N, C-alpha and C positions, 0 to 999 in steps of 0.2 A: 579666740580661738576656738575652744571647745563649741560654743555655740553654730560656727560656720563649719566646723566636722557636722555635728548633730544634723546641720541642716543640707549637706552633700550626703550624708547617710539615710536621711528621708527621699531622698531623691532616688538613692538607688533601690531602695526597701518597696518603694512604688513602682517602678519599672525590673528589678530582678531581686525579686522579694527572695526568692529559695539560694541563689547561688550568693547573696548581702551574708543572710544568716549564718550561710555555709562559713562563709569567708572569716565575716567576727568572732565566728567562734575557733578557728584555725587562729585567727591572728590573736587571741588570749592566748591560745594552748603553746602557741611560738612565743609570745614574750615569756610566761612563766618560765617556759624550758629554757629561756635563752638568759646564760649566765650575766649577774650584773655589771660585769667589768668587760664585756663584749664592745669590741672598739666600734661599731658601727651603732649599738644603744649608747653608748656616750657621747657619739657626734651628733647625732640624729635628736637626742633627748629621748623622752619614751613616748611625747605625742607625735613625732616625726617618725619615730621607730615603728611608731602602731600603724601609721598611714602608708608606710613605704610595704609594710607585710600585708597590710590590709589589702593593696592592689594589686600585689604578687598573686596573693591565695586567688583574690576576685578573677583577674584574668586567666588563672591557670583553671578555676573552674570552669569559667565560661568558653573557653576554648575545650575544655572538656566534654561539657554540655554542645557546643558547635558540635565536635567531631562526634559525637553519639548519634544526631541529628542525622546527620550526613553519612553515616554508616547506615541508619534505618532507612534513608530516603533511598541511598543505593541498592540495598536489598528490596523493598519494597516496589521499584522499578523493576527489577530483575524480576519479579514475583509477578508483576503485571503485564511485564513481557512475556512470561511462560504463558499466565493465562489467557491471553490474547493470540498467541501463535495456536495453542488448545481449541482456543473459540474459531479460528482461523482452517485449522484442518479439519474442525468438525464440520464447519460449512462446506469446506472442500469436499470431505467425504460425501456430505448430502449431494451435493452436484455432480459428483463424479458418478452418481449411485442413479441419480437420474438420467442422465447422461447415457451411460450403460444400457439402460431400459429402453429409452427411445431409440437408441443406434440397436438393442437386440431385434427392433419391432422392423428394421428397413428390410427392404426385400433384398437378395441378391445382387440384383441389380442397381439398385442402388447404394447398396453399403459400396460395392466396388467403384461408384461413382465419389462416391464420401473421402476412397481413399487413394484417390488423382487428387484430389487438393492437397492431402495429407502428405502425399510422396512429394509434390512439386512447392511444399511450402506456402502452399494458399498462392500459388499464382495465376491470375485471372484466366479462365477459359474463356471463348468466345462463340458465340453460337450465334449463326443467322437465323431471325424472328424469333420468335416465342412458340417454344414446343410444348402443346399442352398434352402432350402424352409424356410428359416427364414430369409430372409434378411434383417431385422431389425438388427438381431443381430450381423452381417455381416456388419452394415453400419457403417461409419463413428463419431457414437456415442460411440464407443467402442472402446477398446483396446483389439488385441487377442495375447494371448502369447500361444505359443507350451510347452508342460511341459513334453510333452512324445512323441517322436515320433513312427511312423506307425513302425512295423514288421513284419515277415512272420513267422507262426507258423506250422512246419507239423500236418496234420492232421493224427491221431492214426487207425488204422485199425484194426478189429479183425478178429482173423485167424479162419477161418470156419474147426475144426477137422474132420467133417465126408466127407469133402472131400477130394481124395488123390492127386488132381492137387497140380503140385510142384511149382507153378507159384505164383511168390510172385510180389505182385504187387509194383511199385514203388510209391514212397513217393509222397504223396502230401501236398502244402501248402496254409494256408489260410491268408489271410492278417488283421490285428487288427488295426483298424485305429487310426493315432495319437489323442492323447487327448489336447484341449485346452481350457485357461481359459479366460473369459472374462470379463471387469471390465468397468463401465462408464467411458467415461476421465475425468479426474479433473474437470474442467472448467464448463462441463455439471452439475457433478453432485456437485459442490459448488452452480452454480447457481440453483440447483433446491430443491438445502437444503433454499439458501437465499430466494427462492419464498415459500416454506411452513414456513418458519419462521416469513417471513414479511408480506405475504398474505393469509397463511393458504390454498394455492390451489397450482397446477401448469399447470392450464390452465385456457384459459376463459371458456369452458364447461367444467360441474361439474357432474362427471362421476361415 
């Protein structure tokens, strides 16, 4: 019996050294503090009582250690979350400052055009042809999508009934330019919305 107990104890020592040592010490203390006529002690005998008390102490210690680990993990996750939020805010602040600097450089015309997209929640704006006089609209701030290809249509002629000429003019054609839709790129629009929601402005300079 004693040999089996020692073998069992050895296994506990190998896997749970500290909890096992503490449980053994507390088991001896409990045994010597327990009166000799204790009903549980007399029923289980010394060996049975010792095993029973050891198991109780061991389970209690393991539960305490498990609880401490859980609390540590909980606080570590909170600390990590706060750290990540601080880093995210720092990155957002850098992005916002860069955005404001770029918007401050816009002409008043381009600034008003930008506000059109912000006010209509970035709904697409349709433009016929590519207007190279508007470099901002064709910059990397926007997505451009062709929604209708350019096409040629014949120009109609009105025949003059008063002329006796049999000359029939050859049909001529005019080109109808393609149609394009423009929207702000998602990351730019979301950053502008974030700036408005959190700072109430989209630039260092109020216009």
